[in-house]
Wavefront OBJ file of the C-alpha trace (Angstrom):
o trace
v -4.618 24.171 -39.750
v -5.288 27.823 -40.299
v -8.078 27.668 -37.799
v -5.790 25.442 -34.960
v -3.151 28.455 -35.492
v -5.377 31.327 -35.404
v -6.880 30.138 -31.854
v -3.231 29.660 -30.762
v -2.505 33.433 -31.601
v -5.212 35.030 -30.186
v -4.867 32.561 -26.967
v -1.343 33.797 -26.916
v -2.646 37.543 -27.128
v -5.121 37.162 -24.590
v -2.230 35.947 -21.970
v -0.050 39.167 -23.150
v -2.881 41.420 -21.537
v -3.807 39.181 -18.761
v -0.252 40.244 -17.343
v -1.724 42.982 -15.444
v -4.619 41.014 -13.786
v -2.762 37.426 -13.141
v -0.062 35.578 -13.715
v -0.157 33.595 -16.659
v 2.398 31.651 -18.665
v 3.735 29.969 -21.672
v 5.254 26.953 -22.219
v 6.450 24.054 -24.512
v 8.798 21.354 -25.251
v 10.166 20.372 -28.601
v 11.752 17.244 -29.409
v 12.263 14.757 -32.069
v 15.021 12.706 -33.356
v 15.161 9.112 -35.187
v 14.238 5.237 -33.919
v 14.359 2.350 -35.695
v 13.634 -1.162 -34.557
v 13.402 -4.276 -35.223
v 11.336 -4.805 -38.104
v 10.397 -1.224 -38.832
v 11.711 1.100 -41.123
v 13.904 4.425 -39.547
v 11.579 7.038 -39.028
v 11.859 10.632 -37.091
v 9.877 10.301 -33.524
v 9.766 11.662 -30.303
v 11.638 10.816 -26.735
v 8.505 13.126 -25.043
v 6.195 14.470 -26.619
v 6.102 17.762 -28.040
v 3.790 20.474 -26.745
v 2.795 24.467 -26.675
v 0.956 25.010 -22.945
v -0.748 28.020 -21.264
v -0.995 27.754 -17.819
v -2.173 30.829 -14.954
v -3.477 31.627 -11.466
v -5.913 34.594 -10.723
v -5.306 36.164 -6.855
v -8.666 35.697 -5.319
v -6.988 37.098 -1.681
v -6.433 34.937 2.020
v -3.952 32.586 0.045
v -6.454 31.214 -2.186
v -6.464 31.489 -6.266
v -7.956 30.348 -9.689
v -6.069 28.280 -11.587
v -6.120 27.099 -15.483
v -3.779 25.029 -18.269
v -3.790 23.997 -21.765
v -2.038 22.258 -23.403
v -1.582 21.440 -26.700
v 0.245 17.851 -27.875
v 1.615 17.888 -31.576
v 4.650 16.019 -33.398
v 7.895 18.031 -34.870
v 8.758 16.091 -37.562
v 5.737 16.877 -39.464
v 3.615 19.421 -37.707
v 0.825 17.037 -37.089
v -1.275 17.101 -33.728
v -1.124 14.375 -30.960
v -4.810 12.725 -30.680
v -8.054 13.571 -32.307
v -8.098 16.278 -29.157
v -7.437 19.864 -29.798
v -5.760 20.167 -26.198
v -4.802 16.252 -25.650
v -2.113 17.180 -23.332
v -4.322 19.359 -20.722
v -7.610 21.125 -20.428
v -8.900 22.210 -16.870
v -9.696 24.813 -14.364
v -9.833 24.904 -10.884
v -9.163 26.512 -7.234
v -6.101 25.976 -4.975
v -5.574 27.683 -1.633
v -4.314 25.872 2.090
v -6.649 23.201 1.240
v -4.650 22.381 -1.520
v -5.904 22.213 -5.381
v -9.633 21.149 -7.163
v -9.318 20.785 -11.041
v -11.948 19.996 -13.025
v -12.052 18.947 -17.086
v -8.625 16.935 -18.851
v -5.141 16.186 -16.617
v -2.777 13.700 -15.989
v -4.106 10.390 -14.394
v -2.707 10.188 -10.939
v -1.507 6.155 -11.103
v 0.566 7.129 -14.050
v 1.614 10.609 -12.889
v 2.751 9.021 -10.404
v 4.495 5.239 -10.828
v 6.164 6.892 -13.706
v 8.579 8.270 -11.298
v 10.431 5.008 -10.927
v 11.170 5.003 -15.128
v 13.782 7.249 -15.574
v 12.828 7.211 -19.393
v 9.199 8.700 -18.375
v 7.785 6.075 -20.032
v 8.872 7.580 -23.218
v 10.570 6.566 -25.822
v 12.139 3.013 -26.834
v 13.814 3.134 -23.293
v 10.205 3.337 -21.814
v 9.289 0.657 -19.386
v 6.575 -1.895 -20.467
v 3.060 -0.542 -20.132
v -0.211 -2.456 -19.127
v -2.976 -2.927 -21.092
v -5.257 -0.381 -18.859
v -2.600 2.444 -18.411
v -3.361 6.237 -20.257
v -1.459 9.323 -19.414
v -4.234 11.355 -19.025
v -8.228 11.029 -18.767
v -11.122 13.331 -19.547
v -14.303 14.591 -17.735
v -12.028 14.365 -13.990
v -12.096 16.047 -10.958
v -8.791 15.926 -8.932
v -7.815 16.449 -5.586
v -4.376 16.888 -4.611
v -3.587 17.173 -1.075
v -0.724 20.392 0.468
v 2.317 18.083 1.294
v 2.442 17.135 5.259
v 6.230 16.631 5.891
v 6.363 14.543 2.834
v 3.434 12.900 2.808
v 0.947 14.194 -0.282
v -2.462 12.398 -1.527
v -4.633 12.696 -4.423
v -7.659 11.669 -5.332
v -10.007 11.647 -8.633
v -13.059 10.807 -9.897
v -14.006 9.738 -13.902
v -17.261 10.005 -15.430
v -17.754 7.492 -18.464
v -19.583 7.903 -21.494
v -23.233 8.603 -21.285
v -24.952 5.889 -23.228
v -28.578 5.653 -21.601
v -29.911 7.316 -24.511
v -27.215 7.007 -27.125
v -28.627 3.995 -28.963
v -25.941 2.020 -28.804
v -25.543 0.078 -26.196
v -22.373 -1.985 -26.618
v -21.147 -0.875 -23.150
v -24.261 -1.235 -20.975
v -24.784 -5.251 -22.841
v -20.898 -5.730 -21.645
v -21.393 -3.924 -18.251
v -18.468 -2.141 -19.356
v -20.107 1.471 -19.090
v -18.669 2.330 -15.433
v -17.484 5.861 -14.197
v -13.818 5.684 -13.037
v -11.772 7.105 -9.924
v -8.147 6.436 -8.438
v -6.414 7.238 -5.342
v -2.628 8.519 -4.580
v -0.147 8.458 -1.458
v 3.500 9.508 -1.929
v 5.965 10.519 0.402
v 9.011 12.400 -0.644
v 11.699 13.727 2.017
v 14.238 13.782 -1.069
v 16.453 10.921 -0.916
v 13.540 8.769 -0.217
v 9.864 8.370 -2.523
v 7.224 5.731 -1.639
v 4.421 5.364 -3.701
v 1.094 3.737 -3.857
v -1.252 4.145 -6.072
v -4.761 2.473 -7.439
v -7.019 3.309 -10.537
v -10.254 2.452 -12.489
v -10.823 4.071 -15.464
v -14.483 4.706 -16.671
v -15.841 2.599 -18.976
v -13.445 -0.300 -18.328
v -15.757 -3.216 -16.851
v -14.543 -2.112 -13.857
v -10.951 -2.857 -14.781
v -8.308 -1.713 -12.069
v -4.302 -0.838 -11.598
v -3.097 -0.545 -8.407
v 1.114 0.086 -7.741
v 3.536 0.167 -5.109
v 7.227 1.444 -5.146
v 10.383 3.346 -3.850
v 12.956 4.978 -4.498
v 16.554 6.020 -2.784
v 19.095 8.649 -3.746
v 22.853 7.781 -3.020
v 24.298 11.071 -3.801
v 24.295 11.185 -7.964
v 23.260 7.801 -8.045
v 19.156 7.262 -8.049
v 17.931 3.297 -7.394
v 14.171 2.433 -7.932
v 11.817 -1.047 -7.487
v 8.382 -0.800 -8.374
v 5.378 -3.346 -8.917
v 2.367 -2.545 -10.742
v -0.574 -4.985 -11.116
v -3.132 -4.888 -14.185
v -6.510 -6.644 -14.109
v -7.930 -6.054 -16.985
v -11.455 -7.417 -17.973
v -11.568 -6.380 -21.370
v -12.548 -2.733 -21.824
v -11.044 0.200 -22.207
v -12.568 3.835 -22.385
v -15.116 1.985 -24.104
v -13.378 0.082 -26.613
v -11.685 -3.870 -26.538
v -8.452 -3.114 -24.353
v -5.011 -4.923 -25.520
v -2.698 -4.580 -28.381
v -4.949 -7.634 -30.074
v -8.047 -5.449 -30.474
v -10.075 -8.265 -29.930
v -13.298 -8.012 -28.457
v -13.641 -8.556 -24.356
v -10.411 -9.649 -24.574
v -9.057 -10.544 -20.655
v -5.762 -10.877 -18.824
v -3.916 -10.275 -15.595
v -0.569 -8.769 -15.606
v 2.075 -8.373 -13.145
v 4.651 -5.679 -14.315
v 8.343 -5.316 -12.395
v 10.709 -2.478 -12.872
v 14.240 -1.878 -11.196
v 16.318 1.344 -12.432
v 19.446 3.714 -11.731
v 19.769 6.850 -12.545
v 23.060 8.171 -12.401
v 23.821 12.093 -12.629
v 27.246 14.341 -12.652
v 27.297 17.651 -14.228
v 25.932 17.634 -18.197
v 25.480 14.400 -17.930
v 22.923 11.765 -17.199
v 23.094 7.960 -17.339
v 20.260 5.617 -17.010
v 19.116 2.336 -16.980
v 16.149 -0.203 -16.393
v 14.567 -3.866 -16.061
v 11.547 -4.311 -16.357
v 9.975 -7.848 -16.009
v 6.244 -8.129 -17.075
v 4.025 -11.093 -17.280
v 0.883 -11.497 -18.900
v -1.852 -14.529 -17.749
v -5.506 -15.782 -17.704
v -5.493 -14.458 -21.138
v -9.215 -14.958 -21.797
v -11.648 -13.934 -24.539
v -8.873 -13.747 -27.763
v -10.279 -14.877 -30.776
v -6.043 -14.747 -32.200
v -4.970 -17.799 -33.187
v -1.575 -17.281 -31.096
v -3.747 -17.639 -27.677
v -4.990 -21.141 -28.330
v -5.718 -21.620 -24.935
v -5.861 -19.444 -20.981
v -2.678 -18.725 -22.140
v 0.678 -17.431 -20.365
v 4.041 -15.462 -20.985
v 6.683 -12.983 -20.076
v 8.750 -10.457 -21.475
v 12.023 -8.484 -20.002
v 13.345 -5.763 -20.892
v 16.636 -4.330 -21.445
v 17.273 -0.110 -21.544
v 19.807 2.154 -21.136
v 20.299 5.652 -22.357
v 22.755 8.870 -22.109
v 21.278 12.270 -21.981
v 24.076 15.301 -22.435
v 22.619 18.774 -20.984
v 23.748 21.482 -23.624
v 22.075 24.509 -21.352
v 18.838 23.943 -18.523
v 16.642 23.815 -21.482
v 18.436 21.869 -24.442
v 19.141 18.167 -24.330
v 20.891 15.284 -26.453
v 19.856 11.910 -25.475
v 20.237 8.352 -27.030
v 18.569 5.317 -26.119
v 19.143 1.694 -26.636
v 16.969 -0.923 -25.811
v 16.518 -4.880 -25.914
v 13.191 -6.899 -25.720
v 13.086 -10.279 -24.967
v 9.339 -11.639 -25.586
v 8.458 -15.506 -24.852
v 6.651 -16.117 -27.833
v 5.051 -14.473 -30.638
v 1.506 -14.918 -28.982
v 2.781 -12.191 -26.006
v 5.307 -10.313 -28.990
v 2.169 -9.093 -30.773
v 0.018 -8.266 -27.202
v 3.022 -5.723 -26.868
v 3.820 -4.560 -30.280
v 0.254 -5.010 -31.828
v -0.599 -7.619 -35.291
v 2.268 -7.841 -37.707
v 4.710 -7.198 -35.022
v 5.671 -11.036 -33.884
v 9.402 -10.626 -33.907
v 10.623 -12.826 -30.512
v 13.132 -10.146 -29.815
v 13.407 -6.759 -30.555
v 15.817 -4.097 -30.663
v 15.593 -0.430 -30.623
v 17.738 2.491 -31.207
v 16.741 6.051 -30.730
v 18.978 9.718 -30.884
v 17.405 13.026 -30.325
v 17.491 16.640 -29.149
v 15.057 18.082 -26.789
v 14.519 22.091 -26.384
v 11.745 23.307 -23.086
v 11.040 26.795 -23.112
l 1 2 3 4 5 6 7 8 9 10 11 12 13 14 15 16 17 18 19 20 21 22 23 24 25 26 27 28 29 30 31 32 33 34 35 36 37 38 39 40 41 42 43 44 45 46 47 48 49 50 51 52 53 54 55 56 57 58 59 60 61 62 63 64 65 66 67 68 69 70 71 72 73 74 75 76 77 78 79 80 81 82 83 84 85 86 87 88 89 90 91 92 93 94 95 96 97 98 99 100 101 102 103 104 105 106 107 108 109 110 111 112 113 114 115 116 117 118 119 120 121 122 123 124 125 126 127 128 129 130 131 132 133 134 135 136 137 138 139 140 141 142 143 144 145 146 147 148 149 150 151 152 153 154 155 156 157 158 159 160 161 162 163 164 165 166 167 168 169 170 171 172 173 174 175 176 177 178 179 180 181 182 183 184 185 186 187 188 189 190 191 192 193 194 195 196 197 198 199 200 201 202 203 204 205 206 207 208 209 210 211 212 213 214 215 216 217 218 219 220 221 222 223 224 225 226 227 228 229 230 231 232 233 234 235 236 237 238 239 240 241 242 243 244 245 246 247 248 249 250 251 252 253 254 255 256 257 258 259 260 261 262 263 264 265 266 267 268 269 270 271 272 273 274 275 276 277 278 279 280 281 282 283 284 285 286 287 288 289 290 291 292 293 294 295 296 297 298 299 300 301 302 303 304 305 306 307 308 309 310 311 312 313 314 315 316 317 318 319 320 321 322 323 324 325 326 327 328 329 330 331 332 333 334 335 336 337 338 339 340 341 342 343 344 345 346 347 348 349 350 351 352 353 354 355
């Protein structure tokens, strides 16, 4: 931890000295509170992931600039880092200009970044929509292009390199035909009140598993209504390991995911709600006793939240969610082994501060 703090201090000092040559911003978010769910003890947790970030640009002339971003994630309640990566949130460098922007390194996954705009809870916290087994927020070893916005249209494309397994001595990926590179495509139309989106992605080392989604939202004054559909074809792997909450080797499934959401904002108050329906079907390869055949099942999730802005940067929030699982197999698929309740109620309250 001392080494990490020293590195961050040195980076902050460098950022201060670099202001003369380039535009460098230090930013962050602190979020924590209390979470209580059926079958679990009261715990401290977050709605948005807490982070400390550094981003900047250097003017190269003629409308071109160099860009970089470093972002570290951590938990406020105990100071621990989120994940095994030093900069789990972002670590990339690139070029931007009239053609758009190109970045290389670790960054947001296009389909997730786009589709989460339909979820008023930003796919985080107890109110978050249900997530498919091939969903991830960020990807490494990526090259991403984002176009300029043309009359509301914006196009994004990315390519993700998989693990190099040829001389690694580990043939797990190759023997299961899971050692593929990945890519993603996204198209968004955003003219203010109307948002349309379409995405397709294939994660690296996923046995060519794929996810595609379509969505629409429209804002009527202070109210925004959203509707989205996401289809996942999980062929049993994710980043080189077995996917799905069951953690069975090579478990495969198809998942249909619908979300209907509403968001109302007036002054310092925001009220959000969503209904999420997800069906898991054609489950194959599981050794779990709950899946006795090529089974299927669904879950319905109802979420509501209230957010009060104390200032432009500080928000108090509360979320309440109820999930109704068809059976224990579906409950374990989404919540993990040992959490097979047929229904789950979750309550979360906390404080969120941006700087």
